[in-house]
MARMIDO-663980 format. One record per residue (C-alpha): residue in one letter; x, y, z; residue number from 1. Coordinates in Angstrom, 2 decimals, decimal comma. Layout:
REM MARMIDO-663980
<node><type>a</type><u>X</u><v>Y</v><w>Z</w><seq>NUM</seq></node>
...
***
This chain:
REM MARMIDO-663980
<node><type>m</type><u>22,56</u><v>-9,01</v><w>15,90</w><seq>1</seq></node>
<node><type>k</type><u>19,82</u><v>-9,88</v><w>17,21</w><seq>2</seq></node>
<node><type>k</type><u>17,15</u><v>-8,78</v><w>14,63</w><seq>3</seq></node>
<node><type>l</type><u>14,13</u><v>-8,55</v><w>12,67</w><seq>4</seq></node>
<node><type>y</type><u>12,84</u><v>-6,97</v><w>9,73</w><seq>5</seq></node>
<node><type>i</type><u>8,91</u><v>-6,22</v><w>9,64</w><seq>6</seq></node>
<node><type>v</type><u>9,21</u><v>-5,95</v><w>5,73</w><seq>7</seq></node>
<node><type>g</type><u>6,16</u><v>-4,41</v><w>3,62</w><seq>8</seq></node>
<node><type>l</type><u>5,65</u><v>-6,21</v><w>0,62</w><seq>9</seq></node>
<node><type>g</type><u>3,27</u><v>-4,31</v><w>-0,97</w><seq>10</seq></node>
<node><type>p</type><u>0,42</u><v>-5,77</v><w>-3,93</w><seq>11</seq></node>
<node><type>g</type><u>2,48</u><v>-9,09</v><w>-3,65</w><seq>12</seq></node>
<node><type>d</type><u>4,23</u><v>-8,72</v><w>-7,58</w><seq>13</seq></node>
<node><type>g</type><u>7,56</u><v>-8,60</v><w>-7,77</w><seq>14</seq></node>
<node><type>e</type><u>8,21</u><v>-5,40</v><w>-8,92</w><seq>15</seq></node>
<node><type>f</type><u>6,44</u><v>-3,28</v><w>-6,40</w><seq>16</seq></node>
<node><type>i</type><u>8,90</u><v>-5,00</v><w>-3,72</w><seq>17</seq></node>
<node><type>t</type><u>11,45</u><v>-1,70</v><w>-2,32</w><seq>18</seq></node>
<node><type>p</type><u>14,73</u><v>-2,57</v><w>-2,97</w><seq>19</seq></node>
<node><type>q</type><u>15,29</u><v>-1,86</v><w>1,62</w><seq>20</seq></node>
<node><type>a</type><u>12,42</u><v>-4,66</v><w>1,16</w><seq>21</seq></node>
<node><type>r</type><u>14,70</u><v>-7,27</v><w>-1,18</w><seq>22</seq></node>
<node><type>k</type><u>17,58</u><v>-6,45</v><w>1,13</w><seq>23</seq></node>
<node><type>a</type><u>15,81</u><v>-7,22</v><w>4,75</w><seq>24</seq></node>
<node><type>l</type><u>14,40</u><v>-10,61</v><w>2,39</w><seq>25</seq></node>
<node><type>e</type><u>18,07</u><v>-11,47</v><w>1,46</w><seq>26</seq></node>
<node><type>d</type><u>19,58</u><v>-10,65</v><w>5,38</w><seq>27</seq></node>
<node><type>s</type><u>17,05</u><v>-12,60</v><w>6,63</w><seq>28</seq></node>
<node><type>q</type><u>17,30</u><v>-16,56</v><w>8,47</w><seq>29</seq></node>
<node><type>v</type><u>14,57</u><v>-16,86</v><w>8,52</w><seq>30</seq></node>
<node><type>i</type><u>11,00</u><v>-15,60</v><w>7,37</w><seq>31</seq></node>
<node><type>c</type><u>8,10</u><v>-15,58</v><w>9,25</w><seq>32</seq></node>
<node><type>g</type><u>4,03</u><v>-15,18</v><w>7,45</w><seq>33</seq></node>
<node><type>y</type><u>0,77</u><v>-15,51</v><w>6,55</w><seq>34</seq></node>
<node><type>t</type><u>1,43</u><v>-18,70</v><w>3,75</w><seq>35</seq></node>
<node><type>v</type><u>-0,13</u><v>-16,42</v><w>1,16</w><seq>36</seq></node>
<node><type>y</type><u>1,93</u><v>-13,49</v><w>1,33</w><seq>37</seq></node>
<node><type>i</type><u>4,87</u><v>-16,34</v><w>2,34</w><seq>38</seq></node>
<node><type>d</type><u>3,91</u><v>-17,82</v><w>-1,46</w><seq>39</seq></node>
<node><type>l</type><u>3,58</u><v>-14,38</v><w>-2,65</w><seq>40</seq></node>
<node><type>i</type><u>7,73</u><v>-14,32</v><w>-2,78</w><seq>41</seq></node>
<node><type>a</type><u>8,55</u><v>-18,36</v><w>-2,78</w><seq>42</seq></node>
<node><type>e</type><u>11,93</u><v>-17,14</v><w>-4,76</w><seq>43</seq></node>
<node><type>s</type><u>13,26</u><v>-14,61</v><w>-2,07</w><seq>44</seq></node>
<node><type>c</type><u>12,62</u><v>-17,70</v><w>0,36</w><seq>45</seq></node>
<node><type>q</type><u>14,88</u><v>-20,43</v><w>-1,82</w><seq>46</seq></node>
<node><type>g</type><u>17,07</u><v>-21,58</v><w>1,21</w><seq>47</seq></node>
<node><type>k</type><u>15,90</u><v>-19,92</v><w>4,34</w><seq>48</seq></node>
<node><type>e</type><u>13,88</u><v>-21,58</v><w>6,97</w><seq>49</seq></node>
<node><type>i</type><u>9,67</u><v>-20,52</v><w>6,18</w><seq>50</seq></node>
<node><type>l</type><u>7,49</u><v>-20,10</v><w>9,63</w><seq>51</seq></node>
<node><type>t</type><u>3,46</u><v>-19,71</v><w>8,66</w><seq>52</seq></node>
<node><type>t</type><u>0,53</u><v>-19,31</v><w>10,74</w><seq>53</seq></node>
<node><type>p</type><u>-3,72</u><v>-20,18</v><w>9,47</w><seq>54</seq></node>
<node><type>m</type><u>-4,55</u><v>-15,84</v><w>9,10</w><seq>55</seq></node>
<node><type>t</type><u>-6,23</u><v>-15,29</v><w>12,26</w><seq>56</seq></node>
<node><type>k</type><u>-2,80</u><v>-16,73</v><w>14,46</w><seq>57</seq></node>
<node><type>e</type><u>-1,26</u><v>-13,06</v><w>13,73</w><seq>58</seq></node>
<node><type>l</type><u>-0,76</u><v>-12,98</v><w>17,53</w><seq>59</seq></node>
<node><type>e</type><u>1,02</u><v>-16,29</v><w>17,63</w><seq>60</seq></node>
<node><type>r</type><u>3,39</u><v>-15,10</v><w>14,78</w><seq>61</seq></node>
<node><type>c</type><u>4,56</u><v>-12,56</v><w>15,47</w><seq>62</seq></node>
<node><type>r</type><u>5,90</u><v>-14,25</v><w>18,56</w><seq>63</seq></node>
<node><type>m</type><u>6,85</u><v>-16,73</v><w>16,86</w><seq>64</seq></node>
<node><type>a</type><u>9,52</u><v>-14,42</v><w>15,26</w><seq>65</seq></node>
<node><type>l</type><u>10,50</u><v>-12,43</v><w>17,91</w><seq>66</seq></node>
<node><type>e</type><u>11,56</u><v>-16,27</v><w>19,14</w><seq>67</seq></node>
<node><type>q</type><u>13,32</u><v>-16,69</v><w>16,75</w><seq>68</seq></node>
<node><type>a</type><u>15,28</u><v>-13,88</v><w>16,50</w><seq>69</seq></node>
<node><type>a</type><u>15,53</u><v>-13,71</v><w>20,32</w><seq>70</seq></node>
<node><type>a</type><u>17,59</u><v>-16,31</v><w>19,65</w><seq>71</seq></node>
<node><type>g</type><u>19,76</u><v>-15,39</v><w>17,83</w><seq>72</seq></node>
<node><type>q</type><u>18,40</u><v>-15,91</v><w>13,63</w><seq>73</seq></node>
<node><type>t</type><u>17,49</u><v>-12,52</v><w>11,40</w><seq>74</seq></node>
<node><type>t</type><u>14,27</u><v>-12,80</v><w>11,32</w><seq>75</seq></node>
<node><type>a</type><u>11,39</u><v>-11,61</v><w>8,67</w><seq>76</seq></node>
<node><type>m</type><u>8,49</u><v>-10,96</v><w>9,85</w><seq>77</seq></node>
<node><type>v</type><u>5,95</u><v>-10,67</v><w>6,16</w><seq>78</seq></node>
<node><type>c</type><u>2,85</u><v>-8,55</v><w>5,37</w><seq>79</seq></node>
<node><type>s</type><u>1,04</u><v>-7,71</v><w>1,76</w><seq>80</seq></node>
<node><type>g</type><u>1,06</u><v>-3,89</v><w>1,35</w><seq>81</seq></node>
<node><type>d</type><u>2,44</u><v>-1,79</v><w>4,00</w><seq>82</seq></node>
<node><type>a</type><u>3,24</u><v>-3,34</v><w>7,42</w><seq>83</seq></node>
<node><type>g</type><u>2,41</u><v>-0,53</v><w>9,81</w><seq>84</seq></node>
<node><type>v</type><u>-1,44</u><v>-0,31</v><w>7,89</w><seq>85</seq></node>
<node><type>y</type><u>-3,06</u><v>-3,24</v><w>9,21</w><seq>86</seq></node>
<node><type>g</type><u>-0,24</u><v>-4,69</v><w>8,86</w><seq>87</seq></node>
<node><type>m</type><u>1,99</u><v>-6,92</v><w>11,49</w><seq>88</seq></node>
<node><type>a</type><u>4,11</u><v>-3,52</v><w>12,37</w><seq>89</seq></node>
<node><type>g</type><u>0,88</u><v>-2,87</v><w>15,67</w><seq>90</seq></node>
<node><type>p</type><u>1,50</u><v>-6,24</v><w>17,77</w><seq>91</seq></node>
<node><type>i</type><u>4,66</u><v>-7,39</v><w>16,96</w><seq>92</seq></node>
<node><type>l</type><u>5,70</u><v>-3,73</v><w>19,06</w><seq>93</seq></node>
<node><type>e</type><u>3,35</u><v>-4,10</v><w>21,74</w><seq>94</seq></node>
<node><type>l</type><u>4,82</u><v>-7,62</v><w>22,42</w><seq>95</seq></node>
<node><type>s</type><u>8,48</u><v>-6,36</v><w>22,39</w><seq>96</seq></node>
<node><type>p</type><u>9,41</u><v>-4,97</v><w>25,97</w><seq>97</seq></node>
<node><type>e</type><u>8,94</u><v>-8,49</v><w>26,41</w><seq>98</seq></node>
<node><type>y</type><u>12,44</u><v>-9,46</v><w>23,92</w><seq>99</seq></node>
<node><type>p</type><u>14,04</u><v>-6,25</v><w>24,56</w><seq>100</seq></node>
<node><type>q</type><u>17,09</u><v>-8,04</v><w>23,06</w><seq>101</seq></node>
<node><type>v</type><u>15,84</u><v>-7,31</v><w>19,64</w><seq>102</seq></node>
<node><type>e</type><u>16,31</u><v>-4,82</v><w>17,08</w><seq>103</seq></node>
<node><type>i</type><u>13,03</u><v>-3,81</v><w>15,38</w><seq>104</seq></node>
<node><type>e</type><u>13,42</u><v>-2,39</v><w>12,21</w><seq>105</seq></node>
<node><type>v</type><u>9,69</u><v>-1,25</v><w>10,21</w><seq>106</seq></node>
<node><type>v</type><u>10,69</u><v>-1,93</v><w>6,39</w><seq>107</seq></node>
<node><type>p</type><u>7,43</u><v>0,41</v><w>4,78</w><seq>108</seq></node>
<node><type>g</type><u>5,36</u><v>-1,37</v><w>1,76</w><seq>109</seq></node>
<node><type>i</type><u>3,70</u><v>0,31</v><w>-0,65</w><seq>110</seq></node>
<node><type>t</type><u>-0,41</u><v>0,09</v><w>0,15</w><seq>111</seq></node>
<node><type>a</type><u>-3,07</u><v>-0,74</v><w>-1,03</w><seq>112</seq></node>
<node><type>a</type><u>-4,95</u><v>3,12</v><w>-1,48</w><seq>113</seq></node>
<node><type>l</type><u>-1,64</u><v>3,82</v><w>-3,29</w><seq>114</seq></node>
<node><type>s</type><u>-0,87</u><v>1,10</v><w>-5,21</w><seq>115</seq></node>
<node><type>g</type><u>-4,91</u><v>1,12</v><w>-5,98</w><seq>116</seq></node>
<node><type>g</type><u>-5,00</u><v>4,89</v><w>-6,27</w><seq>117</seq></node>
<node><type>a</type><u>-1,73</u><v>4,81</v><w>-9,47</w><seq>118</seq></node>
<node><type>v</type><u>-4,58</u><v>2,01</v><w>-11,17</w><seq>119</seq></node>
<node><type>l</type><u>-7,61</u><v>4,82</v><w>-10,91</w><seq>120</seq></node>
<node><type>g</type><u>-5,17</u><v>8,19</v><w>-11,83</w><seq>121</seq></node>
<node><type>a</type><u>-5,49</u><v>10,04</v><w>-9,17</w><seq>122</seq></node>
<node><type>p</type><u>-7,84</u><v>9,91</v><w>-6,62</w><seq>123</seq></node>
<node><type>l</type><u>-5,59</u><v>9,99</v><w>-3,04</w><seq>124</seq></node>
<node><type>t</type><u>-4,75</u><v>13,93</v><w>-5,16</w><seq>125</seq></node>
<node><type>h</type><u>-6,27</u><v>15,67</v><w>-1,71</w><seq>126</seq></node>
<node><type>d</type><u>-7,29</u><v>14,68</v><w>2,02</w><seq>127</seq></node>
<node><type>f</type><u>-8,59</u><v>11,12</v><w>2,77</w><seq>128</seq></node>
<node><type>a</type><u>-9,22</u><v>8,39</v><w>4,72</w><seq>129</seq></node>
<node><type>i</type><u>-8,53</u><v>4,94</v><w>5,25</w><seq>130</seq></node>
<node><type>i</type><u>-11,14</u><v>2,76</v><w>7,49</w><seq>131</seq></node>
<node><type>s</type><u>-12,00</u><v>-1,24</v><w>6,60</w><seq>132</seq></node>
<node><type>l</type><u>-15,31</u><v>-2,86</v><w>6,99</w><seq>133</seq></node>
<node><type>s</type><u>-13,41</u><v>-5,45</v><w>8,74</w><seq>134</seq></node>
<node><type>d</type><u>-15,41</u><v>-6,00</v><w>12,41</w><seq>135</seq></node>
<node><type>l</type><u>-13,50</u><v>-8,62</v><w>13,56</w><seq>136</seq></node>
<node><type>l</type><u>-11,44</u><v>-6,72</v><w>15,52</w><seq>137</seq></node>
<node><type>t</type><u>-13,26</u><v>-3,33</v><w>15,98</w><seq>138</seq></node>
<node><type>p</type><u>-16,71</u><v>-2,95</v><w>16,55</w><seq>139</seq></node>
<node><type>w</type><u>-19,69</u><v>-1,80</v><w>13,12</w><seq>140</seq></node>
<node><type>e</type><u>-20,88</u><v>0,97</v><w>15,50</w><seq>141</seq></node>
<node><type>t</type><u>-16,98</u><v>2,32</v><w>15,66</w><seq>142</seq></node>
<node><type>i</type><u>-16,62</u><v>1,65</v><w>12,60</w><seq>143</seq></node>
<node><type>e</type><u>-20,15</u><v>3,51</v><w>11,10</w><seq>144</seq></node>
<node><type>k</type><u>-19,28</u><v>6,12</v><w>13,03</w><seq>145</seq></node>
<node><type>r</type><u>-15,72</u><v>6,91</v><w>11,76</w><seq>146</seq></node>
<node><type>l</type><u>-17,94</u><v>6,69</v><w>8,04</w><seq>147</seq></node>
<node><type>h</type><u>-20,14</u><v>9,12</v><w>9,42</w><seq>148</seq></node>
<node><type>c</type><u>-17,23</u><v>11,39</v><w>10,32</w><seq>149</seq></node>
<node><type>a</type><u>-15,00</u><v>11,11</v><w>6,95</w><seq>150</seq></node>
<node><type>s</type><u>-17,86</u><v>11,33</v><w>4,74</w><seq>151</seq></node>
<node><type>e</type><u>-19,25</u><v>14,34</v><w>6,94</w><seq>152</seq></node>
<node><type>a</type><u>-15,67</u><v>16,30</v><w>6,57</w><seq>153</seq></node>
<node><type>d</type><u>-15,40</u><v>15,13</v><w>2,82</w><seq>154</seq></node>
<node><type>f</type><u>-12,58</u><v>12,95</v><w>2,56</w><seq>155</seq></node>
<node><type>v</type><u>-11,85</u><v>10,79</v><w>-0,38</w><seq>156</seq></node>
<node><type>l</type><u>-13,18</u><v>7,58</v><w>0,95</w><seq>157</seq></node>
<node><type>c</type><u>-10,57</u><v>4,00</v><w>0,32</w><seq>158</seq></node>
<node><type>i</type><u>-11,86</u><v>1,00</v><w>2,22</w><seq>159</seq></node>
<node><type>y</type><u>-10,31</u><v>-1,59</v><w>2,70</w><seq>160</seq></node>
<node><type>n</type><u>-12,05</u><v>-5,29</v><w>3,49</w><seq>161</seq></node>
<node><type>p</type><u>-15,65</u><v>-4,52</v><w>1,94</w><seq>162</seq></node>
<node><type>r</type><u>-17,25</u><v>-8,02</v><w>2,14</w><seq>163</seq></node>
<node><type>s</type><u>-16,32</u><v>-11,57</v><w>2,94</w><seq>164</seq></node>
<node><type>k</type><u>-19,25</u><v>-14,38</v><w>3,16</w><seq>165</seq></node>
<node><type>k</type><u>-19,62</u><v>-13,56</v><w>7,46</w><seq>166</seq></node>
<node><type>r</type><u>-19,94</u><v>-9,55</v><w>6,45</w><seq>167</seq></node>
<node><type>a</type><u>-22,23</u><v>-10,01</v><w>2,60</w><seq>168</seq></node>
<node><type>d</type><u>-23,84</u><v>-6,29</v><w>3,62</w><seq>169</seq></node>
<node><type>h</type><u>-21,07</u><v>-4,09</v><w>5,57</w><seq>170</seq></node>
<node><type>l</type><u>-20,34</u><v>-2,51</v><w>1,48</w><seq>171</seq></node>
<node><type>m</type><u>-24,71</u><v>-1,97</v><w>0,85</w><seq>172</seq></node>
<node><type>k</type><u>-24,14</u><v>-0,32</v><w>4,88</w><seq>173</seq></node>
<node><type>a</type><u>-21,34</u><v>2,40</v><w>3,84</w><seq>174</seq></node>
<node><type>c</type><u>-22,68</u><v>3,29</v><w>1,07</w><seq>175</seq></node>
<node><type>d</type><u>-25,64</u><v>4,40</v><w>2,99</w><seq>176</seq></node>
<node><type>i</type><u>-24,54</u><v>5,79</v><w>5,43</w><seq>177</seq></node>
<node><type>v</type><u>-21,60</u><v>7,72</v><w>3,30</w><seq>178</seq></node>
<node><type>m</type><u>-25,17</u><v>8,70</v><w>0,83</w><seq>179</seq></node>
<node><type>e</type><u>-26,74</u><v>10,15</v><w>3,88</w><seq>180</seq></node>
<node><type>h</type><u>-24,08</u><v>13,15</v><w>3,45</w><seq>181</seq></node>
<node><type>r</type><u>-22,69</u><v>12,97</v><w>-0,20</w><seq>182</seq></node>
<node><type>d</type><u>-24,84</u><v>12,43</v><w>-4,15</w><seq>183</seq></node>
<node><type>e</type><u>-25,55</u><v>9,29</v><w>-4,90</w><seq>184</seq></node>
<node><type>n</type><u>-23,55</u><v>10,10</v><w>-7,98</w><seq>185</seq></node>
<node><type>t</type><u>-20,67</u><v>11,01</v><w>-6,51</w><seq>186</seq></node>
<node><type>v</type><u>-17,75</u><v>9,67</v><w>-7,79</w><seq>187</seq></node>
<node><type>c</type><u>-16,11</u><v>5,50</v><w>-6,91</w><seq>188</seq></node>
<node><type>g</type><u>-13,38</u><v>3,44</v><w>-8,65</w><seq>189</seq></node>
<node><type>i</type><u>-12,88</u><v>0,19</v><w>-7,87</w><seq>190</seq></node>
<node><type>v</type><u>-9,20</u><v>-1,75</v><w>-7,71</w><seq>191</seq></node>
<node><type>r</type><u>-9,32</u><v>-5,92</v><w>-7,50</w><seq>192</seq></node>
<node><type>n</type><u>-6,28</u><v>-7,71</v><w>-7,64</w><seq>193</seq></node>
<node><type>i</type><u>-3,80</u><v>-5,14</v><w>-7,29</w><seq>194</seq></node>
<node><type>g</type><u>-0,76</u><v>-5,63</v><w>-8,98</w><seq>195</seq></node>
<node><type>r</type><u>-1,23</u><v>-9,14</v><w>-9,51</w><seq>196</seq></node>
<node><type>e</type><u>-2,88</u><v>-11,90</v><w>-12,53</w><seq>197</seq></node>
<node><type>g</type><u>-6,23</u><v>-10,64</v><w>-12,64</w><seq>198</seq></node>
<node><type>q</type><u>-5,89</u><v>-6,65</v><w>-11,62</w><seq>199</seq></node>
<node><type>e</type><u>-9,49</u><v>-5,22</v><w>-13,38</w><seq>200</seq></node>
<node><type>h</type><u>-10,69</u><v>-2,18</v><w>-11,99</w><seq>201</seq></node>
<node><type>k</type><u>-13,76</u><v>-0,01</v><w>-13,38</w><seq>202</seq></node>
<node><type>l</type><u>-15,67</u><v>3,53</v><w>-12,17</w><seq>203</seq></node>
<node><type>m</type><u>-19,03</u><v>3,47</v><w>-11,32</w><seq>204</seq></node>
<node><type>t</type><u>-21,57</u><v>6,26</v><w>-9,01</w><seq>205</seq></node>
<node><type>l</type><u>-21,79</u><v>5,69</v><w>-5,86</w><seq>206</seq></node>
<node><type>r</type><u>-25,51</u><v>4,62</v><w>-6,15</w><seq>207</seq></node>
<node><type>q</type><u>-23,95</u><v>1,24</v><w>-8,40</w><seq>208</seq></node>
<node><type>l</type><u>-21,33</u><v>1,25</v><w>-6,04</w><seq>209</seq></node>
<node><type>r</type><u>-23,63</u><v>-0,35</v><w>-3,10</w><seq>210</seq></node>
<node><type>d</type><u>-24,78</u><v>-3,53</v><w>-5,30</w><seq>211</seq></node>
<node><type>e</type><u>-20,91</u><v>-3,85</v><w>-6,92</w><seq>212</seq></node>
<node><type>p</type><u>-19,95</u><v>-7,59</v><w>-6,45</w><seq>213</seq></node>
<node><type>v</type><u>-16,33</u><v>-6,88</v><w>-4,94</w><seq>214</seq></node>
<node><type>d</type><u>-14,94</u><v>-9,57</v><w>-2,25</w><seq>215</seq></node>
<node><type>m</type><u>-11,77</u><v>-9,32</v><w>0,18</w><seq>216</seq></node>
<node><type>f</type><u>-9,54</u><v>-8,78</v><w>-2,62</w><seq>217</seq></node>
<node><type>t</type><u>-10,79</u><v>-5,90</v><w>-4,00</w><seq>218</seq></node>
<node><type>t</type><u>-10,18</u><v>-1,93</v><w>-3,59</w><seq>219</seq></node>
<node><type>v</type><u>-12,86</u><v>0,84</v><w>-2,95</w><seq>220</seq></node>
<node><type>f</type><u>-12,43</u><v>4,45</v><w>-3,91</w><seq>221</seq></node>
<node><type>i</type><u>-14,96</u><v>7,00</v><w>-2,85</w><seq>222</seq></node>
<node><type>g</type><u>-15,08</u><v>10,44</v><w>-3,77</w><seq>223</seq></node>
<node><type>n</type><u>-15,53</u><v>13,71</v><w>-2,42</w><seq>224</seq></node>
<node><type>s</type><u>-17,66</u><v>16,63</v><w>-3,54</w><seq>225</seq></node>
<node><type>a</type><u>-14,99</u><v>17,24</v><w>-6,18</w><seq>226</seq></node>
<node><type>t</type><u>-13,92</u><v>14,18</v><w>-7,98</w><seq>227</seq></node>
<node><type>r</type><u>-14,20</u><v>13,57</v><w>-11,33</w><seq>228</seq></node>
<node><type>a</type><u>-14,64</u><v>11,60</v><w>-13,70</w><seq>229</seq></node>
<node><type>l</type><u>-12,04</u><v>12,17</v><w>-17,04</w><seq>230</seq></node>
<node><type>g</type><u>-12,34</u><v>9,76</v><w>-19,76</w><seq>231</seq></node>
<node><type>d</type><u>-11,52</u><v>6,00</v><w>-18,02</w><seq>232</seq></node>
<node><type>k</type><u>-9,49</u><v>7,75</v><w>-14,91</w><seq>233</seq></node>
<node><type>m</type><u>-10,82</u><v>9,07</v><w>-10,98</w><seq>234</seq></node>
<node><type>v</type><u>-9,41</u><v>12,22</v><w>-10,03</w><seq>235</seq></node>
<node><type>t</type><u>-9,73</u><v>14,83</v><w>-6,94</w><seq>236</seq></node>
<node><type>p</type><u>-8,55</u><v>18,56</v><w>-7,57</w><seq>237</seq></node>
<node><type>r</type><u>-6,41</u><v>19,65</v><w>-5,40</w><seq>238</seq></node>
<node><type>g</type><u>-7,23</u><v>23,34</v><w>-6,38</w><seq>239</seq></node>
<node><type>y</type><u>-4,09</u><v>24,11</v><w>-7,67</w><seq>240</seq></node>
<node><type>e</type><u>-6,76</u><v>26,03</v><w>-10,51</w><seq>241</seq></node>
<node><type>n</type><u>-8,19</u><v>28,17</v><w>-6,68</w><seq>242</seq></node>
<node><type>k</type><u>-4,34</u><v>29,10</v><w>-6,16</w><seq>243</seq></node>
<node><type>k</type><u>-4,10</u><v>33,10</v><w>-6,18</w><seq>244</seq></node>
<node><type>r</type><u>-0,82</u><v>33,76</v><w>-8,25</w><seq>245</seq></node>
***
């Protein structure tokens, strides 16, 4: 069988890797991935062929994994979080018609919205939107439009890739857009290094978030009009208290 697993590893710590993901790694002869993610699962890689590429070589990495599987090597492509949320499932499936002999299985993982949300409490109990502020693949004008629409619709926002050296002001711009539709005292939260050494989190207002020093390892949560801070927890009510009996 010519098999390629696309495996979501979750935040990276072993306790977040699902049994399904572990079995896929055990069954694989070759493991492909970005170097940082391979390092996180070093114990699971012992005795297997390891193939890595730098961060900006995603398509090359996907093709490399498909070619290994097509050659008869059971292969796993690993991603952080969930393979289908800003992960490698999409590009591999887009390339898959060129490799019809390869059976592809997507193995889900815990994305940062869920693992980070659990650290903060329950910010995503009602409708929410995940938006990445990285404009490497998406034009900034498109990101701005999505921020406007999601903010106006009162979605809780989960922000991925909030800032990098080249995008130092993107979170500031995003907060300014959200504040056009939402009160500056809206409850927000951040989680850094989810599930890894040095994990930290805190709550703040939307106005404070605008100037908060964050990085690419930080996931940002912006509450909706109903989100509350209850002690050190961020909670978005679902509305059960208003349900007709």
